[in-house]
Backbone bond lengths (Angstrom), bond angles and torsions (degrees), N, CA, C in turn:
res aa  C-N    CA-C-N  psi(-1)  N-CA   C-N-CA  omega(-1)  CA-C   N-CA-C  phi
1 M - - - 1.498 - - 1.434 107.44 -
2 I 1.406 114.78 142.16 1.449 120.45 175.98 1.619 106.61 -97.11
3 A 1.219 116.00 126.45 1.498 124.64 174.77 1.416 110.43 -106.78
4 N 1.334 115.90 124.56 1.494 122.72 179.41 1.471 112.62 -105.07
5 Y 1.270 118.58 125.51 1.514 122.01 -178.02 1.599 103.22 -124.42
6 G 1.383 112.98 124.87 1.370 115.05 -179.37 1.577 110.55 160.51
7 Y 1.235 116.62 -152.41 1.485 128.67 -177.29 1.413 110.50 -162.67
8 E 1.347 107.73 171.43 1.575 118.39 169.82 1.558 108.94 -141.07
9 D 1.356 112.26 145.60 1.414 115.28 178.14 1.577 106.01 -140.06
10 G 1.326 116.08 -160.72 1.469 120.62 177.70 1.473 115.07 -62.28
11 S 1.343 119.69 -22.55 1.431 122.13 -178.99 1.503 118.39 -93.86
12 G 1.294 111.13 -7.70 1.530 115.24 -178.91 1.543 114.74 150.06
13 H 1.358 113.45 -174.08 1.433 124.19 171.37 1.445 112.32 -105.09
14 Y 1.338 117.47 134.68 1.487 123.09 178.94 1.397 107.62 -133.27
15 Y 1.366 115.30 103.87 1.485 122.89 174.81 1.406 114.54 -135.48
16 I 1.312 116.27 140.26 1.461 122.80 162.03 1.471 113.13 -100.91
17 K 1.402 114.02 123.50 1.428 119.06 -175.22 1.561 109.11 -103.74
18 I 1.315 115.91 135.07 1.515 120.07 -177.11 1.573 100.53 -126.75
19 D 1.284 112.29 133.77 1.465 123.21 174.39 1.491 103.74 -94.44
20 T 1.316 111.80 100.65 1.527 116.71 -172.81 1.587 110.91 -70.97
21 S 1.296 121.79 -19.20 1.470 119.60 -179.56 1.442 106.09 -76.52
22 K 1.298 120.70 -37.65 1.437 125.94 176.71 1.513 105.72 -71.50
23 C 1.269 122.72 -48.11 1.485 124.15 -176.98 1.467 113.20 -55.92
24 A 1.299 120.52 -37.78 1.371 128.91 -175.21 1.550 110.12 -64.80
25 E 1.418 117.23 -28.00 1.437 119.72 -178.03 1.549 107.41 -77.69
26 C 1.299 116.41 -22.71 1.583 117.56 -176.61 1.502 110.27 -74.17
27 K 1.264 116.96 131.16 1.405 124.98 176.37 1.575 112.17 -92.01
28 D 1.279 121.63 -33.34 1.466 117.21 -173.87 1.512 113.11 -94.53
29 K 1.312 122.18 -16.96 1.370 127.35 -175.74 1.442 116.45 41.78
30 G 1.418 114.50 59.58 1.433 124.04 -171.10 1.628 111.01 -64.78
31 C 1.250 121.20 -20.85 1.474 125.09 179.91 1.438 107.95 -60.91
32 V 1.400 123.35 -38.26 1.425 128.87 -174.96 1.460 106.86 -55.78
33 E 1.426 115.80 -54.11 1.463 120.67 -175.14 1.466 110.03 -71.20
34 K 1.235 125.79 -38.62 1.504 128.21 -170.78 1.461 114.11 -75.14
35 C 1.307 118.16 -19.04 1.523 120.84 179.68 1.498 111.50 -74.92
36 P 1.351 114.67 113.15 1.520 117.73 -179.57 1.464 114.01 -62.52
37 E 1.292 121.60 -24.93 1.477 127.83 -176.52 1.544 109.23 -93.82
38 K 1.372 121.65 -6.90 1.398 125.50 172.27 1.527 108.33 61.70
39 L 1.415 116.14 42.22 1.472 120.73 176.63 1.461 116.92 -78.89
40 F 1.293 123.43 -18.97 1.376 131.74 -171.46 1.524 109.86 -95.55
41 V 1.328 117.63 130.00 1.556 123.52 167.92 1.557 109.17 -130.23
42 V 1.334 110.85 159.46 1.490 113.01 -177.08 1.558 99.89 -102.33
43 E 1.383 114.59 136.40 1.459 121.68 171.66 1.588 110.51 -134.59
44 L 1.314 122.14 167.24 1.407 124.73 166.46 1.367 114.36 -86.35
45 D 1.430 115.56 129.07 1.561 114.57 -178.71 1.549 103.40 -86.90
46 D 1.432 116.43 -171.07 1.450 125.28 -176.20 1.445 110.13 -63.44
47 F 1.266 123.51 -13.68 1.448 126.74 -179.99 1.571 116.27 -103.98
48 D 1.263 112.47 11.16 1.489 127.97 -177.06 1.533 106.63 56.66
49 D 1.283 119.98 38.32 1.493 126.54 165.46 1.604 110.67 -91.88
50 E 1.196 118.34 134.08 1.444 123.51 164.81 1.555 113.80 -63.97
51 V 1.377 115.87 110.00 1.477 118.05 175.98 1.518 108.43 -130.88
52 V 1.337 112.57 158.71 1.420 122.28 179.02 1.523 112.78 -86.92
53 V 1.302 116.99 133.89 1.514 120.88 177.19 1.440 108.38 -128.14
54 I 1.398 118.80 166.21 1.446 119.07 176.77 1.566 107.47 -93.12
55 R 1.229 119.20 134.26 1.484 126.98 -178.77 1.553 105.17 -43.54
56 E 1.200 120.03 141.25 1.517 122.70 177.19 1.486 116.27 -70.31
57 D 1.407 116.62 -31.96 1.485 118.26 173.51 1.506 114.22 -73.54
58 C 1.320 117.13 -4.68 1.500 118.33 179.45 1.440 116.52 -107.46
59 R 1.394 116.97 -8.72 1.453 121.08 -165.33 1.590 109.96 -66.01
60 N 1.402 115.36 -28.80 1.445 115.46 178.21 1.480 117.30 -97.97
61 T 1.317 116.65 21.53 1.507 125.42 172.53 1.325 115.87 -132.77
62 L 1.281 122.80 23.46 1.497 128.80 -175.68 1.530 111.05 -58.38
63 R 1.419 114.32 -36.93 1.429 117.81 -176.26 1.515 113.23 -60.73
64 T 1.370 116.62 -39.24 1.387 120.77 179.16 1.562 114.05 -84.44
65 N 1.353 112.26 -32.92 1.384 119.53 -175.29 1.563 109.35 -67.15
66 C 1.275 112.66 -42.95 1.472 119.76 -176.55 1.593 118.96 -89.77
67 A 1.323 112.20 5.28 1.459 119.26 -167.55 1.502 107.91 -72.02
68 L 1.238 121.19 -45.96 1.516 123.82 -178.89 1.590 109.05 -61.60
69 C 1.208 115.77 -43.40 1.541 116.58 179.02 1.487 110.21 -67.90
70 K 1.232 118.10 -40.97 1.486 117.14 -176.76 1.596 110.17 -73.62
71 A 1.273 115.50 -27.32 1.553 121.52 -175.21 1.552 107.00 -73.16
72 N 1.315 120.72 -23.24 1.492 123.53 -176.69 1.610 112.98 -63.00
73 G 1.347 115.28 -14.79 1.407 117.79 176.27 1.533 113.16 85.39
74 E 1.333 115.98 -9.05 1.502 119.45 -174.88 1.490 107.32 -104.07
75 K 1.219 119.92 -176.33 1.504 127.81 170.76 1.511 107.76 -66.83
76 E 1.300 118.36 131.34 1.501 117.65 179.52 1.443 116.29 -57.06
77 L 1.284 119.35 146.53 1.523 124.62 -170.15 1.492 110.18 -57.57
78 C 1.432 117.71 -37.80 1.479 119.50 -176.90 1.493 107.47 -65.35
79 R 1.424 117.89 -37.46 1.415 118.12 -179.09 1.481 115.57 -71.29
80 Q 1.324 114.22 -32.64 1.446 122.94 177.63 1.481 109.51 -64.02
81 A 1.252 119.57 -36.01 1.521 126.50 -175.45 1.542 110.16 -82.09
82 C 1.296 116.36 -17.93 1.475 115.00 -176.25 1.493 112.21 -89.09
83 K 1.346 113.51 106.75 1.488 120.41 -175.59 1.565 113.13 -67.15
84 F 1.364 120.30 -18.28 1.347 124.22 -172.51 1.613 110.93 -105.68
85 D 1.316 115.18 1.18 1.446 120.08 175.26 1.494 109.15 61.92
86 A 1.321 118.25 40.61 1.489 124.96 179.51 1.459 119.84 -86.76
87 V 1.451 111.67 -19.12 1.507 116.67 -175.73 1.558 106.81 -98.03
88 G 1.397 115.17 136.80 1.441 118.91 177.34 1.540 105.00 -142.62
89 F 1.275 114.38 174.56 1.413 122.80 -175.19 1.602 110.76 -134.45
90 S 1.271 116.61 150.88 1.500 120.77 169.97 1.501 107.56 -140.70
91 W 1.458 109.74 104.37 1.380 116.12 169.32 1.521 105.71 -162.10
């Protein structure tokens, strides 16, 4: 299942997408440690699998929270750390 966390406003759409079926397979959850803004947390889903979600208090500020990472011109740190390619973006 693809979980979308974020918002949209007059300036655009800002979502982090997490493929929870791929995320559940990952044991180390490297994206949690690599995110400089500490946006990711681990929770149990409806099937009692540990998956990564975006912190509730950060979901409406992704545009600014992710700006430095996106501006560096490389693949975002959280995506680099994800061995299962479960993290994606929409903006």
